[in-house]
C-alpha positions in Angstrom: 44.1 -55.9 -80.2 47.1 -57.6 -81.8 50.7 -57.8 -81.0 53.1 -55.9 -83.3 56.2 -57.6 -84.6 59.7 -56.1 -84.5 62.2 -57.3 -87.0 65.7 -58.3 -85.9 67.1 -55.2 -87.3 64.4 -53.1 -85.6 65.3 -54.6 -82.3 69.0 -54.0 -83.0 68.2 -50.3 -83.5 66.3 -50.2 -80.1 69.2 -52.0 -78.4 71.8 -49.7 -80.0 69.9 -46.7 -78.7 69.7 -48.2 -75.3 65.9 -47.7 -75.5 64.0 -48.2 -72.3 63.1 -51.8 -72.9 62.9 -55.2 -71.3 63.7 -58.4 -73.3 61.7 -61.4 -72.2 63.1 -64.8 -73.3 60.4 -67.4 -73.1 62.6 -70.4 -74.2 63.5 -73.4 -72.1 66.6 -73.3 -69.8 68.6 -75.5 -72.1 67.9 -73.2 -75.1 68.9 -70.2 -73.0 72.1 -71.9 -72.0 72.9 -72.4 -75.7 72.5 -68.8 -76.8 71.0 -65.5 -75.9 70.6 -62.0 -77.5 73.4 -60.0 -76.1 72.5 -56.9 -74.1 74.1 -54.0 -72.3 73.5 -53.3 -68.6 70.9 -50.6 -69.4 68.6 -53.3 -70.9 66.5 -55.4 -68.6 66.9 -59.0 -69.7 64.8 -61.6 -68.1 64.3 -65.4 -68.8 61.0 -66.9 -67.9 60.1 -70.1 -69.7 56.7 -69.9 -71.3 55.1 -72.5 -69.0 56.1 -70.3 -66.0 54.7 -67.1 -67.3 51.2 -67.3 -65.6 52.8 -67.9 -62.2 55.4 -65.2 -62.7 53.2 -62.5 -64.1 54.0 -60.1 -61.3 57.7 -60.4 -62.0 57.0 -59.6 -65.7 54.8 -56.6 -64.8 57.6 -55.2 -62.5 60.4 -55.8 -65.1 58.4 -54.1 -67.8 56.9 -51.3 -65.9 57.1 -48.1 -68.0 59.2 -50.0 -70.6 58.7 -51.5 -73.9 58.5 -55.3 -73.6 60.1 -57.4 -76.4 59.3 -61.1 -76.2 61.3 -63.7 -78.0 61.8 -67.4 -78.4 63.4 -69.6 -81.0 61.3 -68.8 -84.1 58.7 -66.3 -82.8 55.8 -68.7 -82.3 55.9 -69.3 -78.5 56.7 -65.6 -77.9 53.7 -64.5 -79.9 51.4 -66.8 -77.8 53.1 -65.4 -74.6 52.8 -61.8 -75.8 49.2 -62.2 -76.7 48.4 -63.7 -73.2 50.4 -60.9 -71.5 48.5 -58.3 -73.4 45.2 -59.9 -72.4 46.4 -59.6 -68.7 46.9 -55.9 -69.2 50.7 -55.8 -69.6 51.5 -52.6 -71.5 53.6 -52.0 -74.6 54.6 -55.4 -76.1 56.5 -56.4 -79.3 57.2 -59.9 -80.5 60.6 -60.5 -82.2 59.7 -61.7 -85.7 61.5 -64.9 -86.4 62.9 -65.2 -82.9 66.5 -65.6 -82.0 67.1 -67.7 -85.1 66.3 -64.7 -87.3 68.4 -62.5 -85.0 71.4 -64.8 -85.6 70.9 -64.9 -89.4 70.2 -61.1 -89.8 72.0 -59.3 -87.1 74.6 -61.2 -85.2 76.1 -64.4 -86.6 78.1 -65.0 -83.4 74.8 -66.0 -81.8 74.6 -69.8 -82.2 71.8 -71.4 -84.2 70.0 -74.6 -83.3 
């Protein structure tokens, strides 16, 4: 099994369609405070730093139940590790944001600050 990547433009399409999805931001709190991918109220948006994922697995399962889970971080490395671990725990449909929030900022929404 391997985690599929979604491009920033692919994620934008999903968000624009208000697809049944959950965004999981695995960055640290200071990174989250600096910038986020904007969402609408229809989209479930959760922030769980990568180091907390094992202890908060139930919360992730609940938030992504019957939804597509899109995991992201700064450049896509941490989120891929988290997504791979979540898949091994039996969490359903998962995509990793290719290039992370940095690629999102460059390719989709330049108002999202880069760091």
